C-alpha positions as CSV (number, residue, x, y, z in Angstrom):
1,X,0.0,0.0,0.0
2,X,1.5,3.3,-1.0
3,X,1.3,6.3,1.4
4,X,-1.1,8.0,-1.0
5,X,-3.7,5.3,-0.8
6,X,-5.7,4.8,2.4
7,X,-6.7,1.5,3.8
8,X,-10.4,1.1,4.5
9,X,-11.6,-1.5,7.0
10,X,-15.3,-2.6,6.6
11,X,-17.2,-4.6,9.3
12,X,-19.9,-6.2,7.2
13,X,-21.6,-8.5,9.7
14,X,-23.3,-11.7,8.6
15,X,-23.3,-12.1,4.8
16,X,-24.2,-14.6,2.1
17,X,-20.9,-16.1,0.6
18,X,-22.0,-15.9,-3.0
19,X,-23.0,-12.3,-2.8
20,X,-19.8,-11.3,-1.1
21,X,-17.7,-13.2,-3.6
22,X,-19.5,-11.5,-6.6
23,X,-19.1,-8.0,-4.9
24,X,-15.4,-8.7,-4.3
25,X,-14.9,-9.6,-8.0
26,X,-16.8,-6.5,-9.1
27,X,-14.7,-4.4,-6.8
28,X,-11.5,-5.7,-8.2
29,X,-12.7,-5.5,-11.8
30,X,-13.5,-1.8,-11.3
31,X,-10.5,-0.7,-9.3
32,X,-7.9,1.7,-10.7
33,X,-4.7,3.2,-9.3
34,X,-6.6,5.6,-7.1
35,X,-8.8,2.8,-5.5
36,X,-8.2,2.4,-1.8
37,X,-7.2,-1.0,-0.5
38,X,-9.8,-2.6,1.7
39,X,-10.1,-5.2,4.4
40,X,-13.5,-6.8,4.8
41,X,-14.3,-8.4,8.1
42,X,-17.5,-10.5,8.2
43,X,-19.2,-13.8,9.0
44,X,-21.0,-16.0,6.4
45,X,-24.3,-17.8,6.6
46,X,-23.5,-21.6,6.7
47,X,-21.8,-22.6,3.4
48,X,-19.3,-25.1,2.1
49,X,-16.9,-23.7,-0.5
50,X,-15.4,-26.1,-3.0
51,X,-12.1,-24.8,-4.3
52,X,-10.2,-25.7,-7.4
53,X,-8.7,-28.7,-5.7
54,X,-12.0,-29.9,-4.2
55,X,-13.7,-32.9,-5.5
56,X,-17.4,-33.9,-5.2
57,X,-16.5,-36.9,-3.1
58,X,-14.9,-34.6,-0.5
59,X,-18.3,-33.2,0.4
60,X,-19.8,-35.6,3.0
61,X,-23.4,-35.1,4.1
62,X,-23.8,-31.4,3.5
63,X,-27.4,-31.6,4.6
64,X,-29.2,-28.3,4.1
65,X,-25.9,-26.3,3.8
66,X,-25.3,-25.0,0.3
67,X,-22.1,-25.9,-1.6
68,X,-20.6,-23.1,-3.7
69,X,-17.9,-23.7,-6.2
70,X,-15.0,-21.3,-6.1
71,X,-12.2,-20.4,-8.4
72,X,-9.8,-20.2,-5.4
73,X,-7.4,-22.8,-4.3
74,X,-8.1,-25.4,-1.6
75,X,-10.4,-28.3,-1.2
76,X,-13.6,-27.9,0.8
77,X,-14.1,-25.3,3.5
78,X,-17.0,-24.7,5.9
79,X,-17.9,-21.1,6.8
80,X,-20.6,-20.1,9.2
81,X,-21.8,-17.8,11.9
82,X,-19.2,-17.2,14.7
83,X,-16.3,-17.7,12.3
84,X,-14.7,-14.4,11.5
85,X,-13.5,-14.1,7.9
86,X,-11.0,-11.5,6.8
87,X,-10.7,-10.6,3.1
88,X,-7.8,-8.4,2.4
89,X,-8.6,-6.7,-1.0
90,X,-5.3,-5.1,-1.8
91,X,-3.1,-4.3,-4.8
92,X,-0.4,-6.8,-4.3
93,X,2.0,-4.8,-6.5
94,X,2.2,-2.3,-3.7
95,X,3.3,-5.0,-1.2
96,X,4.8,-8.2,-2.6
97,X,5.8,-9.7,-6.0
98,X,6.1,-13.1,-4.4
99,X,2.6,-14.5,-3.5
100,X,4.2,-17.1,-1.1
101,X,5.9,-14.3,0.8
102,X,2.5,-12.5,1.0
103,X,0.8,-15.6,2.4
104,X,3.5,-16.0,5.0
105,X,3.1,-12.3,5.9
106,X,-0.7,-12.9,6.4
107,X,-0.1,-16.0,8.5
108,X,2.3,-14.1,10.8
109,X,-0.2,-11.2,11.1
110,X,-2.9,-13.7,12.3
111,X,-0.4,-15.3,14.7
112,X,0.6,-11.9,16.2
113,X,-3.1,-10.9,16.5
114,X,-3.9,-14.1,18.3
115,X,-1.0,-13.7,20.6
116,X,-2.0,-10.1,21.4
117,X,-5.4,-11.4,22.6
118,X,-4.0,-14.4,24.5
119,X,-5.6,-16.9,22.2
120,X,-4.1,-20.4,21.9
121,X,-3.6,-21.7,18.3
122,X,-1.9,-24.2,16.2
123,X,-0.6,-24.0,12.6
124,X,0.4,-26.7,10.2
125,X,4.1,-26.2,10.8
126,X,4.2,-25.1,14.4
127,X,2.2,-24.4,17.4
128,X,2.3,-21.7,20.1
129,X,0.1,-22.8,22.9
């Protein structure tokens, strides 16, 4: 993020996954050099998202919970009320040219936030509890 572009944080409450996903795509399609980066904090109504690596057989007994196919990575993820979701909608050219470095930065940001609140956690490669 350059010094000229502000960061906007939006607290959006409980939202439908598909609607947020479409709004996010439209936001990115319409952004230009003057568009502020945003962070969206929200919760989703119950939904399973099936990423590019997800297969139909990975979805076991979804019941009444909708399954939404996504063009993002990953297999199958459940989202629901009480689970805080953070969508950083940023121009990565202002931060990192290496997506893996960016993802490690995001992970460390979450770790530091959890530590700040005294929340115990585990990650795939380490644990700090």
